[in-house]
N, C-alpha and C positions, 0 to 999 in steps of 0.2 A: 637554978637560973639558966644554966647552959641549955637544959632540956627545953625550957620554955622558949628561949630564943630560937632554938632549932625548929620547934613547931611553928612559931610565928613566921620564920623564914620559909618553911615548906608551904604554909598557907598562902603567903604572898606570892610564891612561885606559881601555885595552882591558879590563883586569881589572875595573874598576868597571862598565864597560858590560856585560860578561858577567854580573856579579853582578846588575845591574839586570834584565837579561832573565831570569835564573834566578828571581828573586823574582816577576816578572810572569808567568812561564810558567803557573803554576796558574790564575791569574785569566783569562788568555787562553784556556786550554784549556776552562775552564768556560763562558766567553762563547761560544766556538765551538760547544760542545755544546748549550747551552740557549738561545742567541739566534741565532747565525750559521746553524746548520743548520736550525732551524725556518723562518727567512726563506727560505733557498734551497729547501727542500722545499715551502714554501708557494707559491712561484712556480710550482713544477712541478704541485702539486695543483690550482692554479687553472685549469690547462689541461685538466683531466680531468672527465669525467662519471662520478663515483665516489661510492658511498654510504659508503665507509669500512668497510663490513661484509663485502663480498665481494671476491673476488680479480679480478673483471672490471672493467677500467678502459678507458674509451674516450676517446681524445684528441680534444678539441673545439676546441683553439686558444683564441681570444679569445671564443668564444660565451658563456661564463659572464659575462664582463665586459659584453658587449652586453646580456645578459638583466638583469643588475643595473641597468644604466643605464636600462632601460625599465620597471623595476618601481616603480610608485607607492608601494608599501609601504616600499621601501628609502628613497625620498626623504622619505617621512613620518618615518621613524626618523632620517634624516639631519637634517631640520629640527628634530625634537624634541631631538636631542643638542645642537644649538647653542642652542636655547631654554633647555634645562637649564643649559648653561654660562653664559649671560647672566644667569640667575637666581641661580646659586650663587656665582659668582666675586665679585660685589659684596658678598654677605653675608660671605664670608671676608675680603675686603680691608677693608671699611669697619667692620663690627661687630668683627672681630678686632682692628683697630687701636685702636678706642675702648676695648675691654676691656683690651688690652695696656697702653695708657697709664694706665688706672686701676690695674692691678696693678703697674705699675712705680714707683708712688709710694713714697718712702722711709718715709713715716709710716703706711703701710697695715698694720694689724694682721692677722695670720693670712693673709698674702699667699700663703704656700706652700700652705695648705689650699685657698684659692680656685683657685689654679692647678691643683691636683690635681683638683678638682671639674670644672673646664672640660675637663680632658684625659681624664677617665674615659670619655666616649663614644667617643673615638678608639680606645682599646684594647679596647672592647667589640665583639664580632663583629657584622658588619653584618647577618647573618641573624637574630641574636637581637634586635637593635634593630628590624629590620623587622617581626618577629613581634609584638613588644611594641607597636609603633606601630599595627599593625592593630587591636589591642584598644582602644588609647587613642582612636583616631579612629573607632571603630565607632559606630553609631547610638545604642547604649546605653552608650558609653564616657564617660569623665570629661569630655572636651572638650565633647561635645554636652550633657551634663548641666549643665555650668557655664554654657554659653550659654543653655540653656533656663531655668535658674534666674534668670539675670540679665535675661531678657527680650529678649536680643539677637536671638533667632530664635524662631519659633513652632513649628517642627517640626525634627527632627534633620537634619543635613546629612550626605550621603554623600560624605565627603572623598575616598575612594579609588575609589568606584564611579561618581562623576559625572565625565564627561569634561572639564567646565569647571573642576573643583576638583582633579582628581588631580595634574596637573603642578605646580601651586602647592604642594600638600601634600608631594610628594616633594622639591621644591626646599627647602622650609623644613626638613624632617627631615634631608636630606643636609647642608644648611648648618650645622645645629646639631651633627650628629655629627662633622663634620670641622673644626669651629671651633677646637678646642683646638690642633691642629697649627699653624694660622696664628697663633694667639696666641703660641705658642712662637717662631715665626719673627719676629714683630713685636717680641717682648721681646728677642730677640737683637740686633735692629737698634737698639732704643732704648737698650740697655745699652752699646752701642758708642759712644754720644755722650759726650764728656768733660763732667764736672760743671762744670768751670771755665767753659764757655760759658754755662751757665744762670746761674751765680753772677755773671758779668760783666754779662749782660743784665739780671738782677734789680737789680743796683746802678744800672744806667742807667734803671731805672723800668719795665721791661717786665713785663706781667702774664701770667697763665696762657695766654690765647688768643693773645697776641702771641708768647709763647715758643714755642708750638706751631707757629704759622704761619711764623715767621722763622728758627727754629733746628731744631726737631724735624723738621718736614715736609721741608725741603730736604735734611737729612742722611740721612733714611731712604728717600728717594725711590729711590736706586739699588737698595737691598735690596727695596723695594716692587715694582720692576719684575721682579726675579727671582721674588718670591712670586707675582706675577700670572701669570708664565709657568708656574710649577709648577701653579697652580690651573686655568689654562686647559686645559693638556694633561691633567691628572688628571680634570677634570670631563667631558671629551669621552669618556673611557673608562669612565664610570659603568656599573656592571652589578649588583653584588651586592644593593645596597639596592633597586634597581628590580625586580629579579627576585623578591625576597622579598615586597615590598609589593604590587606591582600586576601583575607578570609582563608588563609592557608595556601593560596595559589601563587603563581600559576602552575598547574599540573602538580600540586602538592609540594612545590619547592620550598614553601615556607610553612608547611603544615607542622604545628607543634603538637605535643601530646594534649595540651589543654584544648586546642581547637578540634583535635580528633575526638576527644571525649564529648565536647559540646555537640559535635555533628551527630553522634549516636544518641545522646541523651535528650536533646531539645530540638534539633533541626529536622526538617522534613526532607533533607537531601538524600537520606538513605531509606526513605519510606517511613514506616511506623517507628517512633523512637524506641530505643532499647535501653532502658534504665539499668537493668541488671548487667548487660554487657559493658556499658559505659562505666559503671561503678567498678567492675573488675579491672578495666584498663586503668582507672584512677588509682586503685589500690596497688596494682602492679608497678606503676610509675612512682607512687608514693613511697613504696619500699626503697626504690632506687634513690629518691631524694634523701631519705633517712640515712641510707648507707653513705652517700656522698657527703651529707652534712656531718655524720659521725667521723668520717675520715678527715674532713677539713677541720673539724673541731680538735681532733687529736693532733693534727699538724700545727694548729694555732697554739695549743697548749705547750707543745714542744718548743715552739719559737719563743713563747713567753718565758719558759723555764730557762732557755739558753740565754735570753737577753738579761734575765735577772742575775745570772752568774757573774 
């Protein structure tokens, strides 16, 4: 009887395993088609001198990678990508948390409406946001008019045409546009904290700042590490808003690796497109993102482990 039960259990396990693979098969097939194959083909294209427009392809081995490593414009875009990340991520984490704490109050009226307003820029197309911001930040735009009327400046500022102001401008706009997503993340973390903890601490005489420092912050720290990881990786891949607002200018001051790759792969700015060279630049930076992501994930895991102790 025991042997029969064991065989039935093994058969049921095999059937369950087959069903699991059957349900996973469509997802795996789509992943191979849209992620796996592009990665493999990209490794191949990176070894070619190919425009992507003609049938003639010349195998050059690692020459594209060597050229990328010696191109100062690539390293400029590389540095700009990390500058952008260091500017945007603190906005998303700090300001997003402060707004989420305010919106999470039980006695806040019209909280749903406020959340909707903060999330509207997220669902607005980046190209539309970029075009609108070009007009808003223009010399005769409302921002300059307001600053002139208040006496803060004597002549209009060229926010997107000045190499010293352009990066800060796109950081602020990008931080504002994607702030809603991070507010939702923080709200999910805050709403996972039991109300009993706040009630017990209030009875013991803890005020607002002490509640935040001793209860809220330690409990949302693991989730905060995950939010930081998502923001770091996402900001390093910034493209659409930069492309629309500045196209990497002025004088490559806001040129990101994504716009650098686009310029060589699809644009006529550098003459005939160079798919192989652009692909090698993408792989070069992709490895960097993997390393940064792995380090961030390790740090997040340590934070979670320390918080669980």
